[in-house]
Backbone as ProteinMPNN parsed JSONL, in Angstrom:
{"seq_chain_A": "MNLTFTQVNKPVSFTIQASDDEGDLLLFEGAVLARVEVNKNNDEITQEFLNDLAATIAGRAIDIDHNPAKNSGFFTKGEANENGELVVSGVIWQDRYPDEAEKVKNGTMH", "coords_chain_A": {"N_chain_A": [[122.776, 68.413, -6.721], [122.783, 71.853, -6.821], [120.954, 74.476, -8.098], [121.315, 77.8, -8.946], [119.942, 81.001, -9.375], [120.547, 84.327, -10.34], [119.581, 87.596, -10.692], [121.007, 90.115, -12.527], [121.237, 93.447, -12.655], [122.907, 95.584, -13.033], [125.737, 95.02, -14.024], [129.156, 94.873, -12.984], [131.574, 93.924, -14.012], [132.895, 91.706, -16.543], [134.148, 88.478, -17.373], [135.65, 87.158, -20.143], [136.182, 84.411, -22.176], [137.421, 82.902, -24.975], [136.903, 79.903, -26.922], [139.192, 77.162, -27.665], [139.543, 77.297, -30.425], [140.653, 79.666, -32.64], [139.233, 82.858, -33.246], [136.509, 82.663, -32.613], [135.176, 84.621, -31.17], [134.403, 88.046, -31.651], [135.683, 90.829, -30.368], [134.822, 94.125, -29.606], [135.488, 97.621, -29.274], [134.696, 101.007, -28.495], [132.65, 101.703, -30.295], [130.201, 103.8, -31.739], [127.015, 103.883, -30.677], [124.676, 105.385, -30.427], [123.438, 108.771, -30.774], [122.87, 112.125, -29.535], [120.02, 113.293, -30.891], [117.334, 113.679, -33.28], [116.043, 110.908, -34.562], [115.682, 108.799, -37.568], [113.244, 107.573, -37.153], [111.844, 109.541, -36.01], [112.245, 109.754, -33.303], [113.216, 111.346, -30.34], [116.392, 111.54, -29.105], [117.94, 112.038, -26.16], [120.536, 113.554, -24.094], [120.216, 112.741, -21.46], [118.815, 110.321, -21.814], [120.847, 108.857, -23.129], [122.735, 108.746, -21.052], [121.335, 107.188, -19.142], [121.004, 104.812, -20.615], [123.678, 104.079, -21.029], [124.385, 103.388, -18.437], [123.069, 100.997, -18.072], [123.516, 99.198, -20.135], [125.505, 97.192, -20.258], [125.845, 93.739, -20.58], [123.495, 93.408, -21.947], [121.742, 92.107, -24.796], [122.947, 91.951, -28.193], [121.076, 92.414, -30.838], [120.228, 91.42, -34.104], [118.885, 93.627, -36.353], [117.047, 94.384, -34.384], [115.764, 92.052, -33.643], [114.965, 89.763, -31.299], [115.28, 87.031, -31.561], [117.505, 86.718, -33.038], [120.076, 86.873, -31.715], [123.242, 88.089, -31.597], [125.361, 88.585, -29.973], [126.672, 90.43, -27.143], [126.611, 93.448, -25.174], [129.336, 94.877, -23.39], [130.049, 97.19, -22.146], [129.168, 100.607, -21.726], [129.319, 104.087, -22.449], [128.39, 107.385, -22.049], [129.447, 110.151, -23.748], [130.975, 113.501, -23.729], [130.464, 114.565, -26.182], [127.908, 113.998, -26.873], [127.412, 111.337, -27.538], [126.783, 107.803, -27.378], [129.031, 105.511, -26.544], [130.107, 102.248, -27.071], [131.186, 98.953, -26.019], [131.697, 95.476, -26.784], [130.8, 92.034, -27.541], [130.739, 89.824, -30.263], [129.483, 86.803, -31.522], [131.445, 85.476, -33.604], [131.79, 83.087, -35.006], [129.188, 82.121, -35.265], [127.837, 84.196, -36.492], [129.199, 85.171, -38.961], [128.96, 86.941, -41.178], [127.766, 89.263, -40.128], [129.692, 89.927, -38.214], [131.821, 90.555, -39.894], [130.772, 92.814, -41.161], [130.632, 94.57, -39.013], [133.368, 94.846, -38.506], [134.244, 96.076, -40.894], [132.85, 98.406, -40.846], [130.283, 98.743, -41.922], [128.062, 97.908, -40.546], [126.386, 99.059, -37.762]], "CA_chain_A": [[123.147, 69.566, -7.517], [122.001, 73.04, -6.518], [120.873, 75.437, -9.195], [121.114, 79.133, -8.4], [119.697, 82.07, -10.341], [120.744, 85.668, -9.826], [119.316, 88.628, -11.683], [122.012, 91.173, -12.461], [120.725, 94.607, -13.371], [123.972, 96.545, -13.303], [126.992, 94.299, -13.822], [130.353, 95.681, -12.835], [132.605, 93.442, -14.918], [132.721, 90.404, -17.162], [135.34, 87.767, -17.821], [135.307, 86.505, -21.398], [137.235, 83.532, -22.657], [137.042, 82.186, -26.191], [137.299, 78.505, -26.945], [140.531, 76.935, -28.209], [139.572, 77.653, -31.838], [140.82, 81.104, -32.787], [138.26, 83.576, -34.058], [135.119, 82.446, -32.241], [134.597, 85.852, -30.656], [134.892, 89.331, -32.113], [135.565, 91.834, -29.317], [134.931, 95.469, -30.166], [135.494, 98.731, -28.33], [134.653, 102.341, -29.066], [131.635, 101.869, -31.343], [129.147, 104.759, -31.414], [125.718, 103.218, -30.835], [123.606, 106.383, -30.544], [123.82, 110.176, -30.595], [121.794, 113.064, -29.249], [119.456, 113.66, -32.19], [116.02, 113.156, -33.626], [116.445, 109.909, -35.552], [114.817, 108.568, -38.732], [111.909, 107.198, -36.668], [111.346, 110.743, -35.351], [112.436, 109.619, -31.86], [114.207, 112.27, -29.809], [117.375, 110.909, -28.231], [118.503, 113.099, -25.337], [121.724, 113.205, -23.31], [119.743, 111.993, -20.292], [118.551, 108.958, -22.278], [122.138, 108.2, -23.353], [123.313, 108.466, -19.729], [120.603, 106.05, -18.568], [121.323, 103.621, -21.401], [125.07, 103.722, -20.746], [124.447, 102.776, -17.111], [122.373, 99.704, -18.02], [123.68, 98.424, -21.368], [126.4, 96.04, -20.084], [125.126, 92.476, -20.429], [122.325, 93.339, -22.831], [121.965, 91.411, -26.068], [123.051, 92.635, -29.486], [120.119, 91.74, -31.708], [120.269, 91.834, -35.501], [117.648, 94.307, -36.745], [116.167, 94.413, -33.201], [115.036, 90.782, -33.549], [115.549, 89.025, -30.176], [115.591, 85.657, -31.968], [118.789, 86.754, -33.741], [121.057, 87.429, -30.791], [124.569, 87.84, -32.151], [126.384, 88.884, -28.984], [126.214, 91.242, -26.025], [127.404, 94.619, -24.829], [130.088, 94.746, -22.152], [130.276, 98.493, -21.542], [128.65, 101.779, -22.415], [129.694, 105.364, -21.843], [127.891, 108.573, -22.727], [130.546, 111.114, -23.705], [130.649, 114.926, -23.774], [130.081, 114.904, -27.552], [126.534, 113.562, -27.115], [127.429, 110.008, -28.159], [126.873, 106.611, -26.543], [130.126, 104.687, -27.058], [129.926, 100.925, -26.467], [132.069, 97.819, -26.273], [130.919, 94.255, -26.719], [131.262, 90.762, -28.097], [129.877, 89.183, -31.265], [129.864, 85.417, -31.797], [131.896, 85.52, -34.99], [131.595, 81.789, -35.661], [127.757, 81.956, -35.545], [127.378, 85.313, -37.317], [130.389, 85.686, -39.636], [128.651, 88.072, -42.055], [127.555, 90.427, -39.274], [130.992, 90.272, -37.632], [132.603, 91.221, -40.939], [130.188, 94.144, -41.37], [131.07, 95.393, -37.883], [134.783, 95.132, -38.706], [134.495, 97.013, -41.994], [132.127, 99.65, -40.581], [129.002, 98.868, -42.609], [126.984, 97.622, -39.587], [126.621, 99.832, -36.535]], "C_chain_A": [[122.215, 70.72, -7.18], [122.09, 74.011, -7.683], [120.536, 76.789, -8.601], [120.916, 80.123, -9.535], [119.903, 83.402, -9.647], [120.465, 86.643, -10.941], [120.316, 89.751, -11.467], [121.519, 92.333, -13.296], [121.808, 95.61, -13.743], [125.311, 95.861, -13.075], [128.182, 95.243, -13.781], [131.43, 95.237, -13.803], [132.231, 92.068, -15.448], [134.092, 89.798, -17.407], [134.927, 86.971, -19.043], [136.484, 85.649, -21.828], [136.715, 82.773, -23.867], [137.469, 80.733, -26.072], [138.69, 78.382, -27.562], [140.65, 77.31, -29.685], [139.635, 79.169, -31.977], [139.699, 81.683, -33.631], [136.813, 83.348, -33.704], [134.424, 83.725, -31.798], [135.226, 87.064, -31.341], [134.619, 90.314, -30.982], [135.695, 93.201, -29.972], [134.853, 96.497, -29.037], [135.355, 100.032, -29.101], [133.653, 102.553, -30.182], [130.576, 102.87, -30.884], [127.806, 104.101, -31.728], [124.597, 104.223, -31.067], [124.179, 107.768, -30.299], [122.61, 110.976, -30.146], [121.293, 113.57, -30.598], [117.973, 113.321, -32.215], [116.288, 112.208, -34.784], [115.421, 109.748, -36.676], [113.398, 108.168, -38.345], [111.216, 108.355, -35.964], [111.364, 110.621, -33.825], [113.491, 110.613, -31.414], [115.109, 111.537, -28.826], [118.09, 112.032, -27.491], [119.773, 112.614, -24.623], [121.333, 112.4, -22.085], [119.448, 110.531, -20.657], [119.855, 108.199, -22.491], [122.811, 107.849, -22.03], [122.66, 107.253, -19.086], [120.946, 104.757, -19.294], [122.748, 103.148, -21.125], [125.186, 102.983, -19.41], [123.862, 101.368, -17.067], [122.665, 98.786, -19.202], [124.554, 97.178, -21.203], [125.577, 94.78, -19.796], [123.909, 92.334, -21.32], [122.707, 92.749, -24.186], [122.153, 92.382, -27.225], [122.185, 91.832, -30.446], [120.214, 92.298, -33.118], [118.901, 92.383, -35.879], [116.599, 94.295, -35.636], [115.323, 93.152, -33.049], [115.664, 89.949, -32.431], [115.856, 87.561, -30.5], [116.935, 85.569, -32.68], [119.825, 87.451, -32.871], [122.448, 87.079, -31.273], [125.699, 88.136, -31.174], [125.803, 89.68, -27.838], [127.16, 92.415, -25.798], [128.106, 94.385, -23.504], [130.242, 96.074, -21.425], [129.618, 99.568, -22.387], [129.041, 103.038, -21.683], [129.133, 106.497, -22.688], [128.97, 109.646, -22.613], [130.046, 112.547, -23.829], [130.267, 115.402, -25.172], [128.655, 114.48, -27.887], [126.446, 112.218, -27.813], [127.416, 108.928, -27.078], [127.894, 105.688, -27.197], [130.084, 103.362, -26.321], [131.057, 99.972, -26.838], [131.219, 96.565, -26.175], [131.596, 93.079, -27.387], [130.238, 90.299, -29.131], [130.4, 87.767, -31.477], [130.182, 85.296, -33.282], [131.669, 84.198, -35.709], [130.13, 81.564, -36.036], [127.235, 83.007, -36.516], [128.558, 85.929, -38.068], [130.104, 86.901, -40.527], [128.489, 89.354, -41.244], [128.865, 90.877, -38.644], [131.85, 91.005, -38.653], [132.09, 92.638, -41.185], [130.556, 95.086, -40.229], [132.533, 95.792, -38.089], [135.018, 96.16, -39.813], [133.638, 98.292, -41.907], [130.796, 99.8, -41.289], [127.809, 98.508, -41.727], [127.356, 98.312, -38.284], [125.673, 99.368, -35.464]], "O_chain_A": [[120.994, 70.578, -7.248], [123.174, 74.319, -8.179], [119.578, 76.914, -7.838], [121.635, 80.089, -10.534], [119.487, 83.586, -8.503], [121.043, 86.537, -12.023], [120.454, 90.272, -10.36], [121.395, 92.216, -14.515], [121.635, 96.398, -14.672], [125.957, 96.089, -12.052], [128.207, 96.273, -14.455], [132.136, 96.075, -14.364], [131.383, 91.368, -14.894], [135.072, 90.511, -17.621], [133.97, 86.198, -18.993], [137.629, 86.1, -21.842], [135.695, 82.087, -23.792], [138.292, 80.38, -25.227], [139.295, 79.386, -27.938], [141.748, 77.612, -30.153], [138.758, 79.875, -31.479], [139.267, 81.075, -34.611], [135.94, 83.807, -34.44], [133.225, 83.896, -32.023], [136.433, 87.097, -31.578], [133.464, 90.602, -30.669], [136.58, 93.412, -30.801], [134.236, 96.266, -27.998], [135.838, 100.149, -30.228], [133.794, 103.503, -30.952], [130.105, 102.789, -29.749], [127.499, 103.802, -32.882], [123.666, 103.946, -31.823], [125.245, 107.927, -29.706], [121.468, 110.563, -30.349], [122.038, 114.195, -31.353], [117.438, 112.742, -31.27], [116.709, 112.636, -35.859], [114.423, 110.466, -36.729], [112.457, 108.39, -39.106], [110.14, 108.188, -35.391], [110.601, 111.295, -33.134], [114.548, 110.718, -32.037], [114.639, 110.981, -27.833], [118.756, 112.869, -28.1], [120.042, 111.414, -24.561], [122.044, 111.469, -21.706], [119.787, 109.618, -19.905], [119.974, 107.041, -22.091], [123.395, 106.773, -21.898], [123.348, 106.387, -18.545], [121.156, 103.722, -18.661], [122.993, 101.948, -21.002], [125.991, 102.063, -19.273], [124.128, 100.62, -16.126], [122.109, 97.689, -19.268], [124.368, 96.202, -21.931], [124.735, 94.758, -18.898], [123.35, 91.243, -21.434], [123.841, 92.881, -24.649], [121.598, 93.481, -27.237], [122.526, 90.709, -30.817], [120.273, 93.513, -33.306], [117.886, 91.7, -35.745], [115.403, 94.205, -35.911], [114.28, 93.18, -32.398], [116.787, 89.471, -32.59], [116.62, 86.921, -29.777], [117.451, 84.474, -32.903], [120.377, 88.486, -33.245], [122.801, 85.902, -31.352], [126.87, 87.958, -31.509], [124.601, 89.627, -27.578], [128.332, 92.382, -26.173], [127.544, 93.768, -22.599], [130.532, 96.098, -20.228], [129.525, 99.449, -23.608], [129.091, 103.066, -20.454], [129.371, 106.562, -23.894], [129.367, 110.011, -21.506], [128.852, 112.785, -24.011], [129.795, 116.527, -25.331], [128.229, 114.582, -29.037], [125.521, 111.976, -28.588], [127.971, 109.116, -25.995], [127.65, 105.148, -28.276], [130.031, 103.334, -25.092], [131.771, 100.162, -27.822], [130.152, 96.576, -25.561], [132.774, 93.115, -27.744], [129.031, 90.372, -28.904], [131.606, 87.553, -31.597], [129.3, 85.045, -34.104], [131.384, 84.192, -36.907], [129.851, 80.885, -37.024], [126.303, 82.746, -37.277], [128.889, 87.092, -37.837], [130.939, 87.801, -40.615], [129.007, 90.405, -41.622], [129.125, 92.076, -38.547], [132.532, 91.972, -38.313], [132.881, 93.559, -41.392], [130.77, 96.277, -40.456], [132.897, 96.947, -37.871], [135.891, 97.018, -39.687], [133.7, 99.148, -42.79], [130.218, 100.886, -41.265], [126.666, 98.765, -42.104], [128.469, 98.176, -37.774], [125.7, 99.887, -34.348]]}, "name": "protein", "num_of_chains": 1, "seq": "MNLTFTQVNKPVSFTIQASDDEGDLLLFEGAVLARVEVNKNNDEITQEFLNDLAATIAGRAIDIDHNPAKNSGFFTKGEANENGELVVSGVIWQDRYPDEAEKVKNGTMH"}
């Protein structure tokens, strides 16, 4: 058995397939992750930062409250638009994180 590792820094595409049980994955598209602004932490978010983040976000983990031990899914795509927003798509493991998946669906978790 040969084991191969490949580091992917800029994935082009993903193929996602849920298991036979319906509802294991929550796929989302069009969520605004960030905007050009000075946020509550007094961090300045620029259009250049959004462009860089959009180019590298695919494949990165979605962590609950920025805690890497609570990985609830991953981003599949990011695009910085002309309105100064970073719009993302991704996957959340709905069976493992049902409360978070519900909050994403009803708009209370961003």
